N, C-alpha and C positions, 0 to 999 in steps of 0.2 A: 725451510723459514717463512711465515705464514704471507699472505697475503697483503695483511695493514699492515705487518711486521720489513716486507716487498718494497712497498708504499712510503713509509719513513726513511726510509731508509735510502732509499732513491733524492727524495726530498736534501734528507744530510747530504751527500753526494757519493756514496758510498757502490747504490746500484744502477745495472742500465738504464736508465731511464725508461726506452723501449722496456722490459722488465716490467717497470712501477707501472706502466701506463696502462700494460694487460690485468693489470692486479687489483687496480680501482675499483671495479666493477666484479671482481670476484667471486667477494661474499656475499654478494645479492643473494639469495635461497632463492630458488623457483616456486610461485605460491599455487596454491594447488586449485582447477579450474573450478568457476564459477556451476551451480549443479546445476543450474536448472539451465544453463545455459550447453551446457555439460551432453546432457537430454535433448534439445532441441538436435545438438548434431549429430550426433547418433541416429535421430527420427530422420533427419535432411538425408542420412547417409546409406540408409536402408531400402532395400531396392523394394522390399515383400509388399504385394497392389495393396495388399489386405489393414495395411501399418495404421495406426491408431495415436496422432497425438494430442497425451491430455495435463501434460507436462506444463504449455505455456500459457500466464497468463494476457491470455489477451481474448476478445471478443473471434468469435468464426460461425459465419451465418451459416443454413442448413446444407451450401456445397463442400462446409470446408473451411470459403473462405474469407480472407479480411473485408471488412463492410465498412466502407466510408461514408455515414450519414447521410443522409437527405439535406436534412439542416445546415451539415460540416461546407456540402458540397453547393448548398448554393450563398451559402455564405460567401464560401471562397473565388465563389463565380464573380459577384459582388464585388468581392475585395477587387481581383484581382483585372474587372473591367473600371475599376477608380483611378480613373491613372492623376488626378490629384494628391492619390497615395506614394507617397517617397520612402529612402530607405533611411533614412537617420537615424540616430539612435533614439531610441526609447529614455528616458529617466531612471536612472538609477532604481530605486522603488518603482519601476515598472509602468506599463502602460495606465494612467486614474481610470477611464470607466472601465477599465475590464478587473480590479484589486475593485473596487467598491460595490464593483454589479455578481463579482466572487462575493463579497462579505455580508450583501444578504443576500444572495442564495444558498448561504452555510446557518448563518445566525437567523435570516427570518427578514423581511424586507421592514418587519415593525418594530425591531428588534430594537433597546431601550439601548444598546450598548453602540451599535449603533447610530443611532437619534443625536445622546450623549456625548462622540465624538471620544468613546473610549476606547476605539479599534485602529491599529496597527495594522495596516496591511501592500504585502511588501509580493511582485511579481516574483517567483522563483522557479528552477528551472525544472519543471513536474515535482512529482509529492516528496522523491528523492531526494532534488534541490532544497526545496520546503524542510523536512527531514535535518538536514545541514544546518539548516541555516539556524534552525530553531537551537539544535545543537550546538554552536559558535557562541547565537548569545546568553546561552543560556553558563555554559562553562567560564564566560564572560562577566555575567554580572548577576547570578542567583546565589543566593549567603542558602549554599547547600547548609544542612544540619550531621555533620560529621559528615561520611564516605563522601567526597563526588563519584555519586551512583545514579542510576536513572532507572525502575522497576519496571521488564518486557514481559509481559506474557510468556507462558514456554505451552505451545514453542510460539514465534512469531517469525513476523517477514525476515527472512537471513539478511538484509543490509541494514536494521534498522541497525543491530549489535556493531555491526562495522564503522557504517558511522561513529556514533556514541562512543566507542575506540575510539575512533581518529583526533577527539581533539578532545580528548583524558575523559571521558567521563563513563565512569562501571556498568558496563550492562549487571544487572543481577534478575535473573527471573523468577516469579511472582505463579503460581501452580493457575493453570486457568482449563487444560482439558481437560477431561477425566475417559484413559480409555478406556476401560473397564464398561462404563455407560455411556460411554460415544458424545460425551455433554459437556457443559459446560462444571468447572470446580469448583463452586461458587462458593463450601463453604470453606476451601484452600486459599481461593481467590479473595476475599475480604478477610480470612485470619491475617493471612499476610498484610494486610491494608490498614489492617486496625494494628496487630506488632511493628511495625516500621515505623524507625522515626518520624516525629513531629515535622512536616516544611516536607517532608521527603516529593521527588518526581514520579510522577507515575505516569507510561504510557499506556495507552487506550486506543483500538479501536472504536471506530466511531460507528464502523457498522459494516454488516459483512466480511468478519476475521482473516483475515491470511493468515495462513492459512486454512484451517479450519472448516468455519461456514458458521462459528455456534456463536452468537450473541446472544449478552444479556436480555431479558424480559424486560418492556419496560418500567416493573414495579423490583426488578432486580439492581435495574440503574438508581430508581429513585431511594434505595436502599446503601446503591456503592457510592454517589452523591452524600448522601448521609457521612461517610465516614473518611472522604473527602475534606468536609465539611471540619468535625470533628478535630481531627487530626491534619488540619491546615494544609495540604498536600496540593500540591500543582498538576495539575490535569494538561497533558501533551498528550493530544488529540490529533489521528492519523487517520484519513479520513477522504479514504482513494475510492470512493464506490457509492458514491452519492446516487441516488437514484437508479444506479446499474443492478444494483440489489434485488429493492423491493419492484421497480419500475414506480416507485412515487419519494420525487425529489423533498417534497415535506417530510415524512416519515421515516426515511433513513441519514435525514438530520435530528432526530429525536435527543440521540445523546448528547448531542453537542450541544443544544440551543438549551436543553435541561440542566446544565453543568452550567452555561453563561446567564442563566437567570436564576442560579443561589447565587450572583454577586460576589459574594464570599469567595469563593473558591475560584486564584487564579488558571489561566485557562490559555492556551498553546493551543491552535490549529491549523496541520499541515492540509492543504486540498490540493487534489489533483484531478486535470482535467487528461486524461489518459482515459480511462475509462469508459468512462459514460460521456465522452464527448469523440470516443474512437480516436482523440490525440496523440497515439503513442510516439511517434516520433517527434512530433512538435514540444514534446516538455513544458506544458502549460502545467503551472500552480499558482499557489500562492501561501505565505504565511500570513495568516490571524495571529494576533499578539491581544488578550483583553485586558487590560487597564483600570485601575479604580479610579481613577478620574479625569477626564479632558490633556490635564498637566501631562498626566503620568506617559501617558499616552504617548505626546509629544519630544518626549523626550527619546522614548522608545525608537522612535520611528528614526533620530536623530541616527542615534547608534547603529539602528538596523541598515541604513544606511551606507553607513561607515563599514562595517565589517561587507555588507552585498559590492561596493565600491574594490576595494580590499580581492576579491575574491574571483570576482565574474562581470565589475562594472559595470553593464545595461543589462536587462535583457534580453531575447528576442523577437519577436515587433509581432512575426506572423499571427501564428499563434495566437497569442492572444488578440490579435484585431479579430481572426475569426468567431472567438469566446463573445467579447465585447459582443459582437454586434448578436451574437442570437441569443445573450441577455436584453441586449436594448428594443430587441425590435417583435412587436408583437405574432407578425407571422413565423419569423422564424423561432422564438419563441414556443409557441403548439407546437411547431413541425417537431423541435427537440424533443420539448416530450411526450411526444407521439416515439419517438426513435430511441427513447430511453424505452420504456413501455416494451415497445417490439425484443428491444435484444433482455431485457428482466423476462420478459415473459416467458422468451424460448429456451431461457435458461431455466426455469424451473419448468416449466414440461420436459423440458429433458430428465430431470429430477422426477418426474411423473411417473414418464415411460420406461425409468431404470426400476425407480421402484419395486413398478405391477414386474417386470419382464423376470425379475428372480425373486419376488415376493410369489404371485401365484402362477406364471405359465414355467420356471422353473424348482421353482420352490428351493430355490437355492436356502445352506444351512447360513444361518444367520450372526456375525459378534454378536452378543446382547440380545440373542433369541429371534431380533426381527430384522429389517432394515429399514424402523420407520426414521432413522436418523438422517439420510439422503434426503429428504424433505421435508422434514422438521429443519434443516441446515439450510443459509439463504447464501446468495452473491454465488460467483463467478465459483470456489472451490469446493470441495467435499472432501473428508475424511475416511475414507469406504470401509475402517476396523479393519484392515487384510492386514493378516501378520507379512513380514519382508520375505519370508519363505512363498507365499503369496504370490505378492506382487513380483519377485519373483520369475516366477514363470508366466503369469501374463505379460512379462516385458520379453522374456528373455523365446516363447515359444510363440507367445500370442501379437506378438511386438507391438506392445499396444504399450507409449510410454509413459510413464507415472515415475513420481521420485519414493524411491523404496519405503517410507511412510505412511503409505497410500492415498496421497494429495493425489488429487485428479483436478481439474477443470473442467466443469465442468459445460463449458463453453466449447471443448472439443467434442462435444457428441452432438450427432446427430437422428435422422431419422434413416442414414444410409447404414450406419456404424452402430447403433446403439447394439442391435441385435446378435450384435458378432459379441463388442466390448462383454456383454450381458452374458451370455457362450461361454466366457473365457474365465468372465469370473466365477461362474458356477464352477469351471474343469479345475480351476485353482483350487478352490474353495474346497470341497471334492475329496485331492488328487496330495496336494501341496503339504 
C-alpha cells in the first residue's frame, strides 16, 4: 500500500494511526542540493593549503577575506550610537527614506518618472525578494498574451527559474551566450524578442550579467529597446551590481534609465544592495514598478502592499537604515562611491592580471583563439570558456573551485593566488 493510501485508510479508520502518521511525509522526495552552496561546502571541507574558491558570489579583499565597506562601518556605528533608534516595525512597504533614495539612485535623481510620482518602490528581502514580489505581482495582475511565461536568458542566475516556477509563470530560455565566440549572441537574442508574442515578459540583467559577465553595448541596448517598444514587451530588470561592475553608479544604471526614458515600455526593476554595499546577510533590496500615470502607481502600491503583508508583513530595518544614511549623507555618499570603485577596480585588475598571465607568461592556448573575453566581460563573474573535462581537472587536482560550466568569481582571485590559478588553467587546457 502506498503512503498516500495508508494515510487515507487511517483517516477512514482502517489502518493503525501511528502507521499513517509516519506516512504523512513519506512521499516527499529529497531535493537536489544547490550547486553553489554544495561547491562552497566542498571548498570548506578541503584541507589543501592552496585551495581557491572561485564559486562564491561575494566580494573578497586581496587577502581573500570578507570586506565591510568603510561607508557601511561608519553608518552602522552612527546608527548604533543613536539612542533614539527603536525596533518598531517598519511600514509594509519599507523605510520611506530608503525606498525613495534607492529609486533615485537607480533611475536618476532627475528622472521624470520619479518627479511625476509614477514609481512605486517597495523594500524587499534583497534582490531575491524583489524578484519574488515582482513575480507574484505579475502572476496576479499582468495580462499575459497566451501562455503565462517569462523569457529568461540562457544562462542566468539559477534562482530566477525557481522563483517564477514557484508562482506558476513558466521560464522560457532565450539565446544569450555564444560559447563559440564567448560573447553575446545578439542575433539569437534579438530574434527571440522579435518572434515572441506581443506583450511578452522579458527578464533582463541591468549590468554585469550573472553568470557570464557579458553585457550588450549601449548601441545594442538601443536596438533591444526598439524591439520592446515595437512588440509591447514588458522589461523585468534585475539590477544586482549597480556600481559594482564598472565602479560608476550612473554608468551601470544606463540600461534601466534608457528603457524608462522610452516611456511606453513597461518596466519593473529588482534592486539589491548585497554586492555594492557588501550587505549580503542584511538582505537589503527594493522592487520598483514604473507606471504610465500617477493614478496607476497609486493602485500598484496598494496591491504590492497587500502581497507584501501576506508574505513578510514588514521588511527588516537595520540594513535599510544603513543604506538610507549612506544615500542621504554627503560624507557617507562620497565614501561609498570610493568604496564601490575600490571593489570594482580590484576585480578589473584581477581580470587584467589573469589575462596577462595566460596570454604572455604561459602562452596558454585559448578557446576562440585568445583570452580577450576575460577583460571584455564585466562584473564579478567570468565564463572562462573551459570544457567540463578541463574544469574537472582544475577542481579535482588543483583544488580550485568553480562550477562545471567554467563560471568563475573574479572576486576570489588575489595577488596571492592568481599565479597558482593561471598555472592550473594552463595545465588543464594542455592536458585535459
